[in-house]
C-alpha positions as CSV (number, residue, x, y, z in Angstrom):
1,M,0.0,-0.1,0.0
2,E,1.2,3.4,-1.0
3,I,0.6,6.4,1.6
4,D,-1.2,9.1,-0.4
5,T,0.5,12.3,0.5
6,K,-1.6,14.6,-1.6
7,A,-4.7,13.1,0.0
8,I,-3.2,14.0,3.6
9,E,-2.4,17.5,2.3
10,E,-5.9,18.1,1.3
11,H,-7.1,16.8,4.7
12,I,-4.6,18.9,6.7
13,R,-5.9,22.1,5.0
14,G,-9.3,21.1,6.1
15,I,-8.2,20.6,9.5
16,L,-6.4,23.8,9.9
17,R,-9.6,25.4,8.7
18,A,-11.8,23.4,11.2
19,L,-9.5,24.6,13.9
20,G,-10.3,28.4,12.8
21,D,-7.1,29.2,11.2
22,D,-6.2,30.0,7.6
23,P,-4.2,27.5,5.9
24,D,-3.1,30.1,3.4
25,R,-1.4,32.3,5.9
26,E,2.4,32.5,5.9
27,G,3.1,30.4,8.8
28,L,0.6,27.5,7.8
29,K,0.8,27.5,4.1
30,D,3.6,24.8,3.9
31,T,2.3,23.0,6.8
32,P,0.0,20.3,4.9
33,K,3.0,19.4,2.7
34,R,5.5,19.2,5.8
35,V,2.8,16.9,7.7
36,A,2.0,14.9,4.6
37,K,6.1,14.3,4.4
38,M,6.2,13.4,8.0
39,Y,3.3,11.2,7.9
40,K,4.8,9.2,5.1
41,E,7.8,8.7,7.5
42,I,6.5,7.9,10.6
43,F,3.8,5.5,9.3
44,N,6.1,3.9,6.7
45,G,5.1,0.5,8.5
46,M,1.8,0.7,7.5
47,C,3.0,-0.1,3.7
48,Y,4.0,-3.4,4.7
49,T,2.5,-6.7,6.1
50,N,4.1,-8.5,8.8
51,N,5.1,-11.4,6.3
52,E,6.8,-8.5,4.0
53,I,8.6,-7.1,6.7
54,A,9.7,-10.8,7.6
55,E,11.2,-11.0,4.0
56,M,12.6,-7.6,4.4
57,F,14.5,-8.5,7.5
58,N,15.3,-12.1,7.0
59,K,19.0,-12.1,7.6
60,T,19.9,-15.0,9.6
61,F,22.9,-17.3,10.4
62,E,22.7,-21.1,10.8
63,D,22.8,-22.0,14.5
64,D,25.8,-24.2,15.4
65,L,24.1,-25.6,18.5
66,S,23.2,-29.2,18.1
67,L,19.4,-29.0,16.8
68,E,18.5,-32.4,18.0
69,E,19.1,-31.3,21.6
70,S,16.2,-29.1,23.3
71,T,18.0,-25.8,24.6
72,N,17.0,-23.3,26.8
73,D,19.5,-20.9,25.6
74,I,17.8,-17.5,25.6
75,V,19.0,-14.6,23.2
76,I,17.5,-11.2,24.4
77,M,18.0,-7.9,23.0
78,K,16.6,-5.1,25.7
79,D,15.6,-1.5,25.4
80,I,15.1,-1.1,22.1
81,E,13.9,2.8,21.7
82,I,10.9,3.3,19.3
83,F,7.7,5.3,18.9
84,S,4.4,4.7,17.7
85,H,1.0,6.4,17.3
86,C,-2.2,5.1,19.0
87,E,-4.9,4.2,16.8
88,H,-7.5,5.7,18.8
89,H,-6.6,9.1,19.3
90,L,-3.8,9.6,16.6
91,A,-1.5,10.4,19.9
92,L,2.1,9.5,20.1
93,M,3.1,6.6,22.0
94,Y,6.8,7.5,23.4
95,N,9.4,6.5,25.5
96,M,8.6,3.2,24.4
97,K,11.2,0.4,25.1
98,V,10.9,-3.1,23.6
99,S,12.7,-6.1,24.6
100,V,12.7,-9.3,22.4
101,A,14.0,-12.9,23.6
102,Y,14.0,-16.0,21.7
103,V,15.2,-19.5,22.1
104,P,17.3,-20.4,19.1
105,S,16.0,-23.3,16.9
106,K,17.4,-23.6,13.6
107,K,18.5,-19.7,13.0
108,V,19.8,-17.0,14.5
109,I,18.7,-13.5,13.5
110,G,21.2,-10.5,12.8
111,L,20.8,-8.3,15.8
112,S,20.1,-5.1,14.1
113,K,17.6,-7.0,12.3
114,I,15.6,-7.2,15.7
115,A,15.6,-3.5,16.3
116,R,14.9,-2.7,12.7
117,I,11.8,-4.8,12.9
118,A,10.6,-3.3,16.4
119,D,11.1,0.2,14.4
120,M,9.0,-0.8,11.4
121,V,6.3,-2.2,13.4
122,G,5.9,0.7,15.5
123,R,5.5,2.9,12.4
124,R,1.9,1.9,11.8
125,L,-1.4,3.1,13.7
126,Q,-1.0,0.9,16.4
127,L,-2.0,-0.7,20.0
128,Q,0.8,-1.3,22.3
129,E,-0.4,-5.0,22.7
130,R,-0.7,-5.3,18.8
131,I,3.3,-4.1,18.5
132,G,4.3,-6.9,20.9
133,T,2.2,-9.6,18.8
134,D,3.2,-8.3,15.4
135,I,7.3,-8.5,16.4
136,A,6.5,-12.0,18.0
137,E,5.2,-13.1,14.7
138,I,7.8,-11.5,12.6
139,I,10.6,-13.2,14.8
140,Q,8.7,-16.5,14.8
141,K,8.9,-16.4,11.0
142,I,12.4,-15.5,10.7
143,T,14.0,-17.5,13.1
144,C,11.7,-20.9,13.1
145,S,11.6,-20.6,16.8
146,E,8.1,-20.8,18.4
147,D,9.9,-19.5,21.6
148,V,9.6,-15.9,21.6
149,A,8.7,-13.2,24.2
150,V,8.4,-9.6,23.7
151,I,8.0,-6.8,26.7
152,I,7.3,-3.4,25.9
153,E,7.2,-0.4,28.3
154,G,5.9,3.2,27.1
155,E,4.3,6.1,27.9
156,H,1.1,7.3,25.8
157,G,0.1,10.7,25.1
158,C,-3.9,9.8,25.1
159,M,-2.8,9.2,28.8
160,T,-0.4,11.8,29.6
161,T,-1.3,14.9,27.6
162,R,-5.3,14.6,27.4
163,G,-8.1,12.9,29.4
164,I,-6.7,11.9,32.4
165,K,-3.6,13.7,32.2
166,K,-1.2,11.6,34.1
167,P,2.4,12.2,33.0
168,G,4.9,9.7,33.7
169,T,2.5,6.9,33.7
170,K,3.8,3.8,32.2
171,T,2.2,0.9,30.4
172,I,3.8,-2.4,30.3
173,S,2.8,-5.3,28.1
174,T,4.1,-8.8,27.4
175,T,3.5,-11.1,24.5
176,L,4.9,-14.9,25.4
177,R,5.0,-17.4,22.7
178,G,5.8,-21.2,22.9
179,R,7.6,-22.2,26.0
180,F,7.8,-18.6,27.5
181,N,4.3,-18.8,27.8
182,T,4.3,-22.7,29.2
183,D,7.4,-23.4,31.0
184,P,7.8,-21.5,34.4
185,M,11.5,-22.0,34.7
186,L,12.0,-20.7,31.3
187,N,9.9,-17.6,31.9
188,N,11.8,-17.0,35.3
189,R,15.0,-17.1,33.6
190,L,13.5,-14.5,31.1
191,M,12.3,-12.2,33.7
192,M,15.8,-12.4,35.6
193,L,17.4,-11.5,32.6
194,Y,14.8,-8.8,31.8
195,N,15.3,-7.3,35.4
196,K,19.0,-6.9,35.3
């Protein structure tokens, strides 16, 4: 899907008028174009499905662990900073830190790819819970591991700057797949690593 910047420009002009301002005044006349350009960048993830993102960042290395043994080795990448926008209010979700963990099965993903996946998934109209689900699904596809966990902590503009107005409030969500969901010992190891 391509982002229609011309349509965004037209709608931003309408929003400026609806707010009681003149979109043709000097300070605003380029605003619709700037906003459309910004939206194209910050919502770039909307142009791709999870499958397409998995293909885009499918850089893996063959794991040299014995594939016949069940392993509980955990790869965890912590504190990947991303931002996103709440689909309910178009408000910024910010100070978001994503942690992704998986148990290697057949493939080991390049570390920078984990951060790129988290970033791309955030560049959509989202819910924090869906960000975790989308990242987990993509990591599972790329690594062929069922055992994936995603923990996200973030602040939401729809909580901090409007409505209840509670700055500093953080939302934490977890997405647990495979043995992270069923094996208490593996889950405890994950939480110990996450809380270090």
